[in-house]
Every structure is written in structure tokens, then in C-alpha cells.
N, C-alpha and C positions, 0 to 999 in steps of 0.2 A: 794664093795667100796662105801662110803657115799659121797653124794654131799653136800657142805657147803651151809647153809641157806643164801639166798640173792644173790645167783649167784656167778660167778667167779669174781676175781678182775678185769679182763678185761671187763666183762659185766657191772660191777658197774662204771668203768671209762667212758665207752661209754654212760651210762645213765646220768652221771653227766655232761659230755661234751654236750650232747644233750640239757639238761636243761639250761646250761649256754648259749648255742647258741640261744635258744629261748628267754631267758631274754635279751641277747645282741641285738638280732634283734628287740625285742619290744622297748628297749631303743633307738635304732637307728631309728626305725620308729617314735617314739615319737619326737625325736630330729629333724628328717626331717620334721615332721608335724609342729613343732614349727618354724623351720627355714622358711618353705614355707609360713606359715600364718603370721608370725611376722617378716619377714626379714626387718630390719630397713634401709638398705642401698639401697633404691630405689629412683629414681628421685623424685617422688611425696613426699615421706616421707622426703627426704633431703630438698626439697624446703620448705615444711611445717615447719621443724625444724629451718631452717635459717630465715624464716619469723617471727617465734615466738621470736627468739633471737634479731633480728634487728628491729622488728616492722616496716617492710618495705615490698614492693613487691620485689620478687626475681626471676630473670631469669637466667637459666643455658644454656650455648651454647651446650656443649657436656658432656655427662654423661656416665661413664663406671663403671660397678660393678666389684669388686675384691673379689675372693674367697680364693685364696691360695697365699702365706702361711698364710695370715691373712685376715679375712673378712673386707670389707670396700668399698670405692668408690674413683673415681677420677672425679672431676667436673672441667670443664674449662670454661673460659669467663663468670664468675658469676657477675651479676650486681644487686645492691640494690638501689631501687628508692622509693620515696614517692609522686612523681608527675608523672602522666602518659603522660604528654606532651612530644612530640617526641624530642623537642630541649632542654629538661631539662637535666642538667648534673646529673648522678647518684651520690648518696651520697657515694657510695663505689664501687670499682671494684676489683675483684680478678682474676688474670690470671689463677691460678690453685690451686685447693684444693685437697690434698691427705689425706683421712681419713682412719685411721687404727684402727680396733677394735680387739677383741679376741674371739676365739671360746668359751672359758669358760664363758666370760661375756654374749655372745649371748645366750648360752644355759640356763644360770641361770637367764636370763631376768634382769640383773643388769643395762643394758643400759650404760655400761662404755665404753668410747672410749679411746684407749691407747694413740693415738698420732694423731695430725692434723698438716699438713704442709701447709702454705699459701705462694704462690709465686706471685709476681707482685701485691702487695696490694697498692691501692690508695684510700685514704679516703678524702672526701671533705666536709667541714662544711660551708654552706652558711651563709650569714648575718642573714637571716630569715629561721630558720629550719622548714620545713613542719611538720605538726602534725603527730603523730605516727599512724600507720595502724595496727589494731588488727583484724586479719582475723581468728585466730584459738584459741580455748580454751587452757589453760595451760595443759600440759600433766600430767597424774597422777603420772608417775615416770619420772621426768626430767633426761635427759642424763647428764653424767659427763665426763669431758675430763681430762685425767691425764696430758698431756703435749700439748702445742700449740706453734708453732714456726712461726714467720712472719718476718724473716730477710729481710732487704731491703724495708720495708714498707715506704710509703710516706703519710704524713698528710698535707693537705692544709686548711687554715682557712681564710675566707674572712674578711677583715678589716671592722670595724664598721664605719670608716670614708670614705665618698665618694671619689673616685679617688685614694685612698691609695692602695699599693700593697698587694697582698695576702701573708700571712705568710706561709712559707714552712719549714716543719720539715722532716728530713730524719732519719730513724731508721735502721742503718746497723745491729743492733742486737735487737731482741725483742722476749722474751720467757715468756710464762705464764704457770703455773702449778696449778693443783687442782681446775679446773673450775667446780664448782657445785653450785646448788641453795642454797642460805642462808649460803654460806661458803666463807671465805676470799680467795683471789687469790694471789698466790705468783708471783712476776714479776722480770724480769732482763732485762735491756734495755741499749742501747747506742743510744743517740739522738744527732743529729747535727743541729744547726741553728746558722750561723755566726752572724746574725743580733741581735738575742735576748739573746742567752745563750752560744754560742760557742759549745763545746762538753760536753754533760752531760751523765754520767754513774750512774745509780741508781739501787738499789736492795731493795726489800721490799715486803710488802703485801698491798692489797687494798680490801675492802669489809668486809662483804657482801654488794652488791649493791642493793639499793631499788630505782627504777625509780621515785617514788613519793617523795622521800626524799634523793635526791642525795647529798645535802650539809652535811648530817649526815653520809655519807659513811666513814668508818674508813680507815686510811692510815698510814703507818709507814715504816721506812727504813733508808737508808743512801744514800748520793749523793756525786759525785765528778765532779767538773767542771774544764775544761781545755781549754786554748786557746781562751778565750773570748776577742775580740778586742774592747777596749773602744773607739777607734777613731771614731766609728760610731756616737757617741754622739756629736762630733765636738768640744766640749769645753774641753774635757780631752782625754788623750791617754794612752796606756799601754796594757799589756796582763795580764788578770786576771785568777787566779786559786782559787778554793774554795773547801773545804771539810766539811761535816757536817752530821747531822741527822735530821729527821722529824718524827713527831708523832702527831696524832689527827684525825681530819676529813677533808674532802675536803673543808668544809666551815670555819674550824678553826683549823689549823695545827701549832703546835709549831715547828719552824725551827731555828736551831742554828748551828754555825760553825765558821770557820776561813777563811779569804780570804787573798791572797797574790798577790801584784802587784809590781814586782821588778823594773819595768821601768815606774812608774806612772809620768805623767806630765800634766800640764794645757797647752793647745795649745797656749794660749796667750804668755806664757813665754818660753815654751819648755825646762824647766830644769827637767831632768829625775832623779827620786829618788825612793827609796824603800818605799812602803806603805803596812802595814799589819793591819788587824782589826779582832776582835772577836765580834760576834753579837748574839743576841737572838731576834727573830721576831715571829709574829703570821700572818699566811698567809691565806687569803680567796681565794682559787683557783677558786671558782665559779665567784666571782665578780672581781678578780684581785687586791684586796686591800691588803696592808701590814701594820701592826703595828710594828714599830721598838721599842721594849721594851728597849733594851740597845745596844750600839755599842761603842767599845773602839778602837780608831784608833791610830797607832803609825807611826810617820813620823820624820825621823832623830832623834833629841833629844826631840821631842814634843809628848805629849799624849793628845788626845781630846776625850771627852765623849759626846755621843749624844743619843737622843731618839726622836721619832716622828712618821710619817705615810706617806704612799703613797696611796692616795685614790681619788675617783671620779667615776662618772658614765660613761659619754661619754669620758672624758679625765682625766688623773691622775695629781694630784698636790702633790708635795713633800713639807712636812712641818717638820722642824727639830729644836730642841733646842740643841745647842752646848755649851759645857762648856770646858774651858781649864784652868786648875790650875797648870799643869806641862808642860808648853809650852815655846817656844822661838819665838820671833817675827821674827827673821831672817829666821826660817824654813818656816813660813807661807808666808812671803814676797817673798821667793824664788818661790812660786807657781805662783805669779801674776806679778812680775817684770821681765823685759827682761835682765837687767844688770847681769853680771856674779856674782857680789857680791851685796847682798841686801843693801839698804841704811841705815839700822838700825839694831843694835844688842840689845838684852836685854831680861829679863825674862818677860813673858806675862801671864796675868790673864784676862780671858774674858768670857762673856756669850752673846749668840746671838740666836735670833729666826729667822730662815731662811725659806722663802716660795718661791718655784719655780713652778709657774703655767705653764700649757702647752699652749703656745702661739706661733704664727709664728713670733717671734721676736728674735734678738740676745740675748745671755745669759745675758749680762750686763743690758739690758733693762728689761728682765723678772724677774731677781732675786730681791727679797725683803728681807730686813734685818733690824732688830731692836735689839740693844743691847748696851753693854758698854765694855770698855777694860781699863786695866792699864798696863803700861810698866815700870818696875823698873830697875834701872841701865842702862838706854838707852844710847847707844853710836852711834853717826853717823859715818858711815864708809867713807864718802866723806871728804877729808882733809879740803877743804874750808869751808864746813858746820861745821865741828868740830872746826876749828879756830874761826869762827864767834860766836859759842856758848861759847867757852872758853873766848873770848873777852867780850861777854855780861856778863858772870858771873863775870869776873874780874872788869869790870866797875861798875856793880851793887854793888860790895863790896868796890868801891872807890879805886881800884888799878890801877896802870898805865898800859897802853896798851903795853908798851915795854916788860913787864915781861911775856906776854903770846904770843908774836909774833911767837916764835918758837914752840908753842904748848906744852911747858914744864909743864903746869898746866891743863892737860886734865880733864874734869869734866864729871860726869855721870848725866843724866837727868831723871826726872820722867814725864811720859806722861799718861794722861788719858782723856777719853771723852765718852759721850753717842753718839751713831751713829744711824741714820735712813737712809736706802738706798732704793730708789725707782726710777725707770726709769733711772738708771745709774747715779743718783746724790746722793751723800752722804751728809746728813745734820748733822753737828756736834753741840752739845750743851753741856754746862758745860765742855768745853774743857780746859785742863790745861797743861802747860809745866813749870816744876820747875827745876832750877839749883841753885847751891849755890849762894845766894845773890839776886835771882830774881825769880818771878813767873809771867808767862803770862797766862791770862785766857780770854775766849771769846767764840765765836760761829761763824758759817758760813757754807759754802758749798765747796764740792770738787767734780768736775765733772769727773767721771771715764772714760767717753767716749773721752774727749779731754784733760784731765788732768789739767784743769784750777782751780785756787784756789781763793776763796774770803772769807777770815777770818777777823774778827774784834774783838777787845777786849781791854784789858788794861794790862800794864806791871808794876808790883809792884817791887821796888828795895829797898834794905837796904840803899844804899847811896843816897844822895840828887842828884837832877838833875845836879847841877854844878860839883859835884865831879865825877859823872859818865861820864860826858863829858870830863873832864880833859883838860890840856893845856890852851891856850888862850880863848877857848870857855867857860871855867868854870867861868871866870870873867864876861862875858856877861850874863851868865845864873843865876848868884847868885840872882839877883832880882826876878827870877821866882821860886826859891826854895819854897818860902812861899805858892805859889799857887798850887804846885803839891804835897805838903806834906799832906798825908791823913792816918787816922787810925793808926798812929804811924810809918808808913813807911817813908823812906827817900824821895820817890817819887812814884807817881802813874800817868802814862802817857798813853794816848790812842795810840793803834797801829793798823795797818792794813796790812794784807799780801795778795797780789794779784799775778798775773802772772801765771806760770805753775809749775808743780811739779819739772821739771828740772831746771827752772829759776825763782825762787820765788823773789818777790819784797817786801821788808819789809820797812814800813814807820812809823816813830814815829811822832805823831801829836801834836805839841807843841801849841795847841790852846785850849781854854776852851770851 
């Protein structure tokens, strides 16, 4: 009987198994050596890594290594400081950090962390941020984090103004993914701040981040704002919602979208109405400045266009250029008058440059305005005012008062003026009120704070002074007709309006 070359199948199997076991043991030994010498999840290595990322001194209260089912660590009571003074508040505190890696990433030295969970995060930004602390050289192979979750984080920012309250932001949801050097980070967050923004939900990307050129950091995504209470501004009220997108850099981001305020009102009048707007802006998130490239607002039957800016170093000033070519004067008056029905109806065309500086004064004293307006087809809604206007038109045309006593000849007026508003006082120039048969022109002031009027000018009529007066007065005034005839008009007489908005006093001055 012959023996097969190479031994029996059983012996060859044992030989192969032995070789495999030797190779496996060698690999396992190499892996154990790598893990033992390069185990990254140690207290010292973790502190070093956190200090490199935060550029701060890091203290960890309790540290626990985790081996199964995934390698990693649990760190508790972690504090980040840049000032060693005992009474100095840390820039950040984390109640608990749970770091989870993978055996594959550990053995292949890819330095990839699968997931980090942060609990009890509190970040504090003081008015003067201490300088960065660079204690360690940058690692040759920076670690990457696949996912990071910090739900429930809190951000506090000290105000630049002495005595002002610290701004407080809550993050019920905060998730980051793809954290790696020189790579953009994807984010998803829900932020709450009743004072500044209400509820903000945003999704997008940010980075790569360069500490020496933070304004150039790329950012893009979409946002959704809900429940922002405008009443904190005191001069207006309503609940704002907005949806839009952003793209650019932290120092220059294009932000556009649409806002909706179904219950908008000015606190002075408290007439609630729907307001919507589409806008395109450029935002500097570093300095907090905004350039309003275009804004189109819709209020009842009116549309207003605007562009301008919100800028300033220590305090912000709003500057807007507003144009209305498809507007109704009653819609805008409803914002500022307390009466249920505005005193005037008509088609409005306007332009205004508005400036609102930040001062500790009431709104009407702060706001500054310069512009002009024209109202076509103006009709006064107060019956007594309408009757007086009708009577003026009829007399200016030489008609009898009796024909308009019942208001059967209602007339539409044209109003226009240049306006300059400062410290609550509106100065009118080149003002004009025209009705059939008469044109009143002049200038003066209107005090928005106490509603007092002081306007003066002239009234030009088609009819002579005697015909306009009618009745027995006409006989007495006939000798004066010659003195008040000017420039082809029947009569030009000086007039003055005083009193208040609710009770004006109109005087015709029959003196030269």
C-alpha cells in the first residue's frame, strides 16, 4: 500500500489550521500592541484633544474608559476655562460626554469617532473673550466625528451695553455631523429665544472653519421661524412667522424669504390686520449688520417697497427708503389712528426716507422721516368735514350754499405735500389741497405728540370773494374783489389752520 505525497488530508488540515492560528495570534498580538500603545480614549489624551479643539484649559471631574461593545469613554463635569482665577466663570460646562468609537477605526488608526453625546451643555460668551490658549501642537491625523448630539444645550451671551440683561438661547435640538478638519459641517437645530427670534429651526452646512478668517466661513441652508412676539418692541404687536434660505459666508450671507404676521398692529392704534412681506437681505453675522436689498410688504389693499440697512457698531440704526405706488391712504392711517374708521380714503403715492436710531426715547421722538406724498380722489369720512369741503368747493365756484347742504354734491380732493419729521413734529412744505373750484396751498407744522396744527397759506378760488360769500355778505365784499383778484383767479385769500387734529380752526384773513 502506497502513502500519498504530502500526508493525509487530516494532517494537511491540521497543518493549515496551525498556520492560520499562528497568523491570527500574530495579528491579535499586533492589534493588542497598537491598542495598548495608541489607545486614544485615555483621560490625558481626551483632555489634550478637547484643549486643542476649544483653545482652552480643560478639567474633567470623573473619567471612565469604555471597551465593549464599542471603544470610547464617559467624561463627567467637564469645564473649559481661559482664565485661571478661581471666581471666573467657565466659558463652557458639559455635564456628561459619551464618546463612542469603533474597533475598525481604532485598529486602522483612522481616528474616526462614530458618535458623541453631550448632556447638560452650558456655553457662556463674556463681553470680553479671553485670548486663546494653545498648549498642544496640531495632531498629524486630526480625529473626525461622524455624529454629535447636544440636545438641551444653553447659550448665554453678555450684552455689550452695561446693565443690560444677558441674552439666553435654548437648543432643545442640536445635531452636527461630518466634523472633520477642513470639511464643512452639517447641522440641524431648534433654537428658542422669545426676546430676539422666537422659535428658529434651521438645517444646513457651515465651514470649513478657519479661526483666523471666521467671517469667510461658508454657510448655507434653510430656516423656519415661528412664534416671534413683536410686542417686545412696544411700538408694534403681533406674532411673526418666516421661512427662507441663506447662502454665503458668516460675514456676507444672502438671506431671503417670506414673513407672515396675521395679527399685526401698531400699539398706538391697536387695529389688528394681516401683513406679509417678501425680502432679500445681506447679513453680516459677525458684526450684526443687515443690508435690506429689497422688501415688498402687503397690507390690506396696499403694497409698499423698501430697501435700506440696519447697521452700527455699539448700537443699531434702521435706515429705510420706502415707496408706495399701489397704496391706499386709509390702510396706512389705520396703523396710527385710534378711530375705528380712518378719517381719509384715497389712492396714495409716496416716497419716504426713514431713520430710526437707537435712543432711550419714545418711538415718535426717535423716528426721523423725510419724503413726499400725493393722495388722489381723497374723500373725508367724517360727515362734517365732508360737508365743509363740499361747501368750500361750491362757494369757490360761485354756487349757493343751499345746494350742498345735504351733501348731494360730494367732491373728491387731491392732497400732496413734502414732509419732514423730527422729534415728533412734522413740518409740511409745498402742501396743497385741491377741490373743484379751489386750491389751498401753504406750509406749517403738525405735532404728532399732542396733535396740534399750525398751517398757513393761501386759498385760490375760481369765483370772486363776493360770489363765494353769497347772500347779503356778497354786497359788502364787492368792493374788496378787486384787491383779492390775482393771476387770473377770482380770489386769492390768506388762510390759517390752527387747533388740533380733532377740532381744527380754519380762518380766512381778509386783510392785505
